[in-house]
C-alpha positions as a printed Julia matrix, in Angstrom:
267×3 Matrix{Float64}:
 127.62   72.02  158.57
 123.88   71.82  159.15
 122.01   74.04  156.4
 119.89   76.01  159.1
 119.17   79.42  157.42
 118.54   79.07  153.66
 115.37   79.09  152.66
 112.98   78.47  155.49
 109.93   79.63  153.23
 111.05   76.05  151.21
 108.61   74.29  150.2
 107.9    70.85  151.78
 106.2    67.79  150.31
 102.98   66.86  152.09
 102.98   68.46  155.75
 106.68   68.22  156.38
 106.5    65.7   158.78
 108.48   62.56  157.48
 110.94   61.6   159.63
 114.63   63.0   157.67
 116.84   60.15  156.54
 119.85   60.71  158.57
 121.97   59.04  156.09
 121.19   61.22  153.22
 122.03   64.21  155.05
 124.65   63.24  155.77
 125.75   62.0   152.2
 124.93   65.08  150.81
 126.68   66.99  153.64
 129.57   65.78  151.81
 128.73   66.78  148.42
 128.21   70.54  149.65
 131.51   70.06  151.13
 133.24   70.76  147.59
 133.41   74.65  146.55
 134.57   76.04  144.02
 138.7    76.52  144.81
 138.79   73.1   146.25
 138.13   70.53  143.36
 139.86   67.66  145.3
 139.04   66.9   149.33
 140.75   63.79  151.42
 138.82   62.07  154.0
 139.98   64.36  156.63
 139.13   67.72  154.7
 135.41   66.61  154.06
 135.6    65.5   157.69
 136.51   69.06  158.7
 134.31   70.93  156.74
 131.34   68.93  157.54
 131.49   68.23  161.25
 131.08   64.19  160.49
 133.68   61.63  161.73
 136.33   60.05  159.64
 135.36   56.45  159.73
 131.6    57.83  158.64
 133.23   60.13  156.3
 135.14   57.08  154.82
 132.14   54.94  154.38
 129.89   58.18  152.86
 132.31   58.77  150.05
 133.25   55.01  148.97
 129.09   54.59  148.45
 129.08   58.14  146.86
 132.17   56.79  144.61
 129.86   53.43  143.47
 127.05   55.85  142.48
 129.32   57.55  140.45
 128.78   61.4   142.41
 132.1    61.35  143.34
 135.79   59.99  141.55
 138.49   59.26  143.27
 141.68   59.53  142.72
 144.23   57.55  143.88
 147.75   59.59  143.49
 146.4    62.06  145.64
 144.05   60.26  147.9
 141.57   62.66  147.29
 137.72   63.15  145.67
 136.39   65.05  143.32
 132.62   65.63  142.02
 131.71   62.86  139.61
 130.1    64.24  136.28
 126.16   63.34  137.45
 126.66   66.14  139.75
 126.84   68.37  136.97
 124.3    66.53  134.78
 122.17   67.22  137.75
 122.71   71.25  138.18
 121.93   71.14  134.29
 118.76   69.38  135.0
 118.02   72.19  137.59
 118.34   74.76  135.14
 116.86   73.55  132.36
 113.66   72.91  134.02
 113.25   76.18  135.93
 110.31   77.99  134.98
 111.66   81.33  136.61
 114.85   81.32  134.68
 113.34   80.34  131.11
 111.35   83.49  131.77
 113.47   85.48  133.31
 116.72   85.29  131.14
 115.32   86.68  128.38
 113.99   89.71  130.39
 117.53   90.53  132.24
 119.25   90.07  128.55
 117.17   92.8   127.24
 117.47   94.91  130.38
 121.0    94.31  131.1
 122.31   95.03  126.88
 119.07   98.33  127.11
 121.27   99.9   130.24
 124.2    98.66  129.55
 124.33   96.77  133.22
 125.23   93.93  135.29
 121.76   92.0   136.28
 121.92   88.64  138.28
 119.12   86.34  139.42
 120.49   84.26  143.03
 119.1    82.01  145.7
 120.18   81.77  149.03
 121.7    78.87  150.19
 123.37   78.44  153.29
 125.48   81.46  154.5
 125.48   82.82  150.77
 123.74   83.5   147.75
 124.18   81.36  144.6
 124.07   82.84  141.38
 121.52   80.97  138.83
 122.14   83.27  135.82
 124.43   86.44  135.21
 124.68   88.82  132.18
 127.75   90.89  132.65
 127.06   94.37  130.38
 129.05   97.37  132.39
 131.29   99.29  130.5
 134.02   98.71  133.03
 135.79   95.59  133.73
 134.6    93.89  137.72
 136.7    92.29  139.82
 134.64   88.91  139.63
 133.65   86.62  137.17
 130.21   85.88  137.98
 128.98   82.14  136.6
 126.07   80.8   137.31
 126.57   78.35  140.53
 129.03   81.09  142.01
 128.79   81.98  145.61
 128.58   85.46  147.74
 128.09   86.31  151.29
 124.61   86.78  152.48
 125.8    89.31  154.99
 127.7    91.37  152.63
 126.06   91.82  149.44
 122.8    93.56  148.35
 121.54   90.23  147.31
 122.15   88.82  150.35
 120.39   91.61  152.35
 117.34   91.87  150.18
 117.08   87.94  150.99
 117.12   89.22  154.66
 114.09   91.52  154.21
 111.77   88.6   153.13
 112.35   86.31  156.32
 109.92   86.57  159.27
 111.08   88.12  162.54
 111.61   84.94  164.19
 114.04   83.61  161.4
 115.78   86.84  160.66
 116.65   86.92  164.41
 117.42   83.37  163.99
 120.11   84.26  161.06
 121.73   87.05  162.67
 122.53   85.18  165.83
 123.7    81.89  163.71
 125.68   84.53  161.73
 126.94   86.63  164.55
 128.51   83.35  166.37
 130.61   82.72  162.8
 131.84   86.18  162.88
 132.65   87.47  166.56
 134.41   90.76  166.87
 133.59   94.35  166.12
 133.81   93.76  162.49
 129.91   91.88  162.72
 128.37   94.97  164.86
 128.93   97.27  161.71
 127.37   94.29  159.47
 124.63   93.97  161.58
 123.77   98.01  161.04
 124.09   97.96  157.83
 121.68   94.58  157.39
 119.0    96.3   159.42
 119.3    99.53  156.76
 119.02   97.26  154.08
 115.87   95.39  155.23
 114.18   98.77  155.94
 115.08   99.88  152.91
 113.77   96.83  150.98
 110.77   97.19  152.92
 110.26  100.82  152.41
 111.65  100.98  149.07
 111.87   97.81  147.73
 115.2    97.38  147.02
 118.15   97.65  149.27
 122.18   99.24  147.55
 125.28   97.55  148.62
 128.9    98.46  147.94
 130.93   95.3   149.38
 133.38   95.63  146.43
 135.87   99.12  145.43
 134.31  100.95  142.85
 131.25   98.02  142.52
 127.36   98.88  143.47
 124.73   96.74  143.46
 121.17   97.65  143.9
 118.65   94.37  144.87
 115.24   93.88  145.14
 113.06   90.48  146.43
 110.84   88.6   144.3
 108.58   86.04  146.61
 106.67   83.53  143.75
 104.25   81.48  145.15
 105.48   77.88  144.52
 109.05   78.78  143.69
 110.36   80.37  147.27
 112.48   83.81  147.24
 114.38   84.8   144.19
 116.27   88.29  144.96
 117.21   90.17  141.38
 120.18   93.29  141.08
 121.78   95.25  138.75
 125.08   96.56  139.33
 127.71   98.71  137.29
 131.72   99.35  138.05
 131.49  102.76  138.64
 133.36  105.88  140.66
 130.01  107.59  141.5
 128.52  107.77  144.76
 126.1   104.99  145.72
 123.76  107.53  145.51
 123.91  108.62  142.54
 124.29  104.8   141.61
 120.54  103.94  143.08
 118.93  107.38  141.82
 120.29  105.48  137.89
 119.46  101.77  138.77
 116.76  101.58  141.2
 113.77  102.15  138.53
 115.12   99.63  135.67
 115.72   97.07  138.95
 112.08   97.59  139.6
 110.67   97.3   136.62
 112.61   94.24  135.77
 111.12   92.45  138.66
 107.79   93.43  138.05
 108.04   92.1   134.24
 109.13   88.88  135.39
 106.7    88.28  138.1
 103.75   90.03  135.71
 105.12   86.96  133.31
 105.38   84.31  135.27
 102.09   84.99  136.95
 100.19   84.61  132.98
 101.94   80.89  132.56
 100.81   79.56  135.61
């Protein structure tokens, strides 16, 4: 699957005019086919998920096994991610200035206000959690860990991210999402997205409740040299969305301002 809508503001080396390496792109698409809940995949499943031919997938998986990025499990005739992938993820988190600055500030707010606090970035149709601290008094239906993917279209994190896109990129993204979500349900979601985008531009944040009794408020942080990060706070509650918004918006915006100020001091 081509990653067409995630992070259009991604910083590119030079002028971004170098010719893309198609073999490398295809190899990466094979690795991206592995998601939580699908620890092992065969060539046919990878082919279905990537749109690549089975012969191409076979060549790529062989190379990825030889490089250690994939492991072959003969009894299942399938592949699983290799240990180097975990090392790369650890290196990414360990080397992130944004995470290093944001983590203690997020922890303090989560503890003081008894909130769930998360930080995420966009990737394809999803937001990916980089960090999350869970201090809500009630148990959530989800276990939130680094690397967890949640849908852009349905969540406060995703909708806050969409508010940062240019008009052109927003329209492209909406068309691509609509093509993957045909029917009347998408029309309702599109309306909610537009209201959320308007809220971010007017108030600096948006609110969503896509799980029962869980309300989240999110705000985007556009950090020069790092791209767009999105911060959210949430609680499990029976309060109305309006009541939660009145309670959570101020600590969320204050936390975002603190993170941005701290990053600016070390640049």
